[in-house]
Steps between C-alpha positions, in 0.01 A plus 500: 500500500489858630258594224278199571481589869383850415196354328355423841547850638213745522443714194730805530336832582546776246689806627279780632503803730349461847521868593608828345565867569226699320721808467688541169840630604695746287859402419747790476686572177811276466850624421457363147246328278537262206221537243474199261401585144376164367204298627467208255150465360403838643703816447837583348623849582772691317708735718438873458789602725877451495760410761605804701173683445316644802136397533213589729247270662208474257712561190457259206819296457372232261227477238368220279424552133131504587552778757510300826721682750715409798626754751780602728363401841760708684679822410868455421761425238489224241804300606489261206281315253590138548332160532347333804330178603141578587297325770343283225849375401504704178824667391388853410651834403467736797555860608684554830427828681693621806299712745608864542205610712375734229149633464232289331307626199158644583178359350463823298841438339408142409137533386292763322193457719234226525368282216132418442413130525284513184794600282643154428808607303593764760449250784728240338763762424491631859517153655801412287662834583441433872648148491171320567497310166129438426416128469239567230776590253804309377797515739784736423709280277583494131236360267461451128257704297139397544540309827360778718213574261401132499435491875144397597293753693500469878201298618610421856685700765604317818622710793686291759426622850663192642837355399562143393769434761334479842805663662462821295270762653566805284169496309291426807645785707479751214141397430399548862688826554414668168151364427362832373796544265464144369128569439600812306740292293231244422271777375774631270572154361128449427492838324810413300375151407119526501444169319717288728393295800694608809570261789665573834643208702490525879549276806173336598522627859459859371163437337289708745749790479555494123146452366372852586813666358574310177194294397365778270838551334617146420399136526647383831676165520575374849789258538590280799830520685656187348765539231360249250176699473689821422723388210452786258474304175239276658298795633510664155391170339203476734388856433536519122386142437800374305864426565774739390814295421781591739727591208254762370423847635162593639495802270508284186169349619325830575569480875672753727619402849600780734590509869343744749840668542503585130141629519615745766806591289267560205288746700818687605620506139172628352470764774858611438607424855796266461664252265538137612833507683428316827382144558352314796639164610419260785780347708421170673661168588707337771499677835273786384202492734312769308538541126628847408395701196719788385501755221843553342661690210524258207854388432587476870707195590363204689753580773376859539136397525569233764739721699236775516292261715790382716541172312848363431539286192770291671236364740333313212619225274288603205304814406225429246361795303138460396356241734571148628308330217604691187782722621867501400778425749762776492871450467582851622334745737613781266238392244285804401131466586244665270161352409504223762230441762658283769818399679492162677792426733610145578716439809541122470536385143367163389718310258417175321670185630613443141600756237209379290314229687320229298129540444306239702185539286276585792289726278468784751629756250245399239210499747575853623568654153235767424523434124509118527843450344646151555787665681691186604513371142601836353776539758653161431501569126666838553754352741619257236501755217186373326349847458340417167313212664330739742309689230180299529496552879486881471773627737439844348176519702707511823450811714820427697287550812718266706222281642656188352842563655339588833333159536781290348633257767821451301554879491575491128566824307173461313434867422858556385477207258171626357640852473802361316274308263290805420807720463637252245169513317494881499832495315395210283160349435294622795286741298408225256354283771128463546322678782494342845201367691150642505326649806 
């Protein structure tokens, strides 16, 4: 009955930010950092240091077999090499460093000067050495012979100047505050990949400001403020003219997607200024009148980042890392934060009236799905263990964008069930399934 009554309520409003502080605040070095070494599907680092070893900020402490590097983000002593739960709920090897207040490495100690943008091999080597991890190569994992050579050439480069989650402002602020540097980065990318089309996504209310600065350097794509129009896979589909299955990488289709923050990090790397050791993140949510964006040493704990802004984790029932639509709720405020873009704080949690309420077949989830999956049917099949029966309905096309769960009057764990289904497929038959829907 509760679910039926919710059908007559107004359509829920997607989370957004009404106001924000335009200043990016610097977070001080914490007393320790935890640097994860494994990012599934992206990079796997092998430690280059041992427990008890003293390290300096900017020193390489992990390296992949392809040369991708991760760094000590504070100076100190390697307390231990252990395992940790990351903010994406992945159990990863990790290096724990305790701060001793030591001196950081200088740029001259880390780099041997600038790198020319027209030297492709040198650029890729420098980006990997600086921790930027170029999206036009394979990620830093282990591959069999021939896989890297078989990659298609890059035909499309999409620079995201606006984030998918409407509560995350990192790209927007960096774009506005470092426009000249972003323009420089776009020129270097065009030099590096002369045959590729380059797009830059921006908020539509910046059109008059952005056109004179960027229109000669990239094709500008203006996006509205609503979340459903910003879903990355859908934006990419619209630009390149065909759908990339969610289970496949952009790179395997000749596409590179790169955020403005990484464009700025690329410029710093090629100029020999700094490796990528600090990350920007936006804090928003319950009781925060103005969203806050901070820059912090990667590997800082969730607790340290929040405390730096006078926020107490005990005042909230649930911290979500990422964003309200696609983020991950955190079990512990000691979780290390690295390549994340947002923290969304919830003061009053909403729990379903039933552990897994029955689907009332209202069809809202299916109507809102950007890839037209019959979500209600797939969910019921998954719920009752009929995963094989879902094959013809293409759950693998799911972006896990959260729109279906947001509009569900029964508050069912729709995204979790789809994630479970696709996880089962990834360890079983998922990669034998046919591609999902067309654009």
